[in-house]
Every structure is written in structure tokens, then in C-alpha cells.
N, C-alpha and C positions, 0 to 999 in steps of 0.2 A: 504494500500500500504506500503510495506516495504521500508527501506531506499535505498537498491540497485535498486529496481524497480523505485523509484522516480529519482534516479541518472541517470538511463538508459533513462527514459522519458525526463529528462531535456537535456541530451546530444543529444538525437535524435531530439527533437522538438525545442530546443533553442541551436543551435550549438555553440554559443558564450560561453556557460557554459563549454563545452568540451575544447575549446581553452584556457579558463581561468583556466582549471584543477580543476573545482569545484567538490568537493565530498560531498555526503550527509552523515553526521555523525549520525543524528537522524531524524526520520520522524514518528511522531505520531499525533493523533488528538489534542494533547495538546502542542506540541512543534516541531519545525523544526530547525535543526542546520546544516548549511552548512560550509564548510571549503575551503579555497583557499590559495595556496602558493604565495610567493612573485614573483618568477622568471617570470611567464607569465603575471604578473600584475604590473611590476615595472615601475617607472617613472625616469626622469633624476636626481632625488635626492636620488635614491636608496631606495625609499619607495613605498608603494602601490599607484598607480595612482588613483586619485579621482574617475574617471569614472568607474574603476574596483571595487572600494569599493562600490560605489553606485549600480552598476549592481548586485553584490553579495547580497547586502541588499534587493534590489527589488526581486531577485530570492527567497530569504528566505520568504519574506512576501507573494509573489505570491504562493509559494509552500504550505504555511500554508493554504491559502484559497482554493487552488486546492484540497488538501487532504480532507478538511472539506466538500467541495461541493461534491466530489466523494463519501465520506462516506455516505452522505445523498441522493445519487442517483440523484443529481442535475447536469446533464450534461449541460455544458455551455461553452461559449467562454469567458475566463477571461482575461482582459487586464488592464494595469495600465493607469490611466487618468492623474494623476499629482502626484508629490511628492516633499517633502522637505528633504534635507539631511544636517545634522549637523556633521561636522568633528571635533572631540574632541581632537584627538592626532594622530601623525604620526604612521604609521604601517610599520615596516621594517622586517617582517617575515610572517609566516603562520598565518592567522586570521580566525575568525569564524563570521558568521551572524546568529543571533538567532531570531526567530519569535515565540511568544507565541500565544496560541489560542485566537481568538477574544472574547470579553466580550459578555455574553449571550444576553443582551438587543439589542445591535446593530446587532448582528448576526441574531437574530430572526427576526428583522425588515428587514434585507437584504434578507434573504431566503423567507420571506413572500412576499415581492415585486417581487422577482425573480419568484416565483411560480404563483403569480397573474397577473403580468404585463409582465413577460418575460424579465425583466430588473431590476437589483439591483445594488446599490452602497454601498461601505463600506470602512472605513478607516482601514488600517492595518499597524502596526509598526514592525520594526525589529531593532536590535542593533548589532553593530560590536564590537567584543571583541578581544583584543590582549594582551597577557601576563597577563591575569587575570583582566584586566581593560577594561571599556567601551571606545572604540575609535571612535565611531560614532553612530548616530541614524537617522533612516529613518522613515518618516510617509508618507504613500502613500494612494491615493484614487484609489480604484479598481472598475471596472465595469464588471458585469457578464451579458452576453446576453444569454437568453434561446434559445432552438432550434427553436422555432417559431418566434423569434424576428428577424426583418431584420438585417442582418449582424451577426446573432448568429449562 
């Protein structure tokens, strides 16, 4: 999936991403980079609202897993179960969220369980960047439900 295809998918299936003006800068099996401007995500202090920062970080992590699952032909319903978000520095302009490919060991265990049981869980991180520095970090636990799994 190319970056514009992913962006179209996000805007169509997760309308909040369009309202937040999220754009896909890069979408590969190794890295996803999303970008969002300040204006639609601003808070009362004229910095990025924490909920917006968290949402973009979740979208980057989710997108990384979505791309990898699609590349392996593992159609599934992918949802976030829980997450932690560390806010390192205020953001007062356009920022990015970067998610790297999951490590091979946990990825292999995740896809093996998804194939075998129709359900898999994996942790995926993403980092927020602003003006060349890390401004936040998310670690999320995602669950994938295969087509035959109830709710999948």
C-alpha cells in the first residue's frame, strides 16, 4: 500500500484522521510516518492538544500493523486495547508520528497466534517528533481478530 492509499483509507475509515488533517508522509513495511498541523489540533495554550497527539501516535502504530498484516495477507479487525503515552515536550506546530516495524520475534508470535487461534496481541510503539526532537512516545497493545473469530 502506498502512502496516498493509506491516507485515503484512514480518512475514509477513521474520519477523525481527516478532521485532524493527518497526512501520510511515508508508508512502508519498515516505517510509517504521519504528519498533522497545529490548527485543527490546538488547545487553549496554543499547543497541540494531548488527545490529538495521542490519536496521531495511535494512528501511526495502528497503520504500521495494518500495513504488515495486509502485506502478509492476514485480513483482520485490528483494534487498540490499551496504551500509555508519555508527553516529553510541548508541540506548537506541525508534528510527525513515526512507527517502526515490529521486532521479528514478537511479530512472528503475533501472526502465528492470529493464524492458529484467530486472535493475536502485540505491543507497538510510535514516537512524536517536533522540530527534530522527540516530543512524545506511545506504547500500545493491539489486538487482531481473524475473520473466523467472533467479533472479527
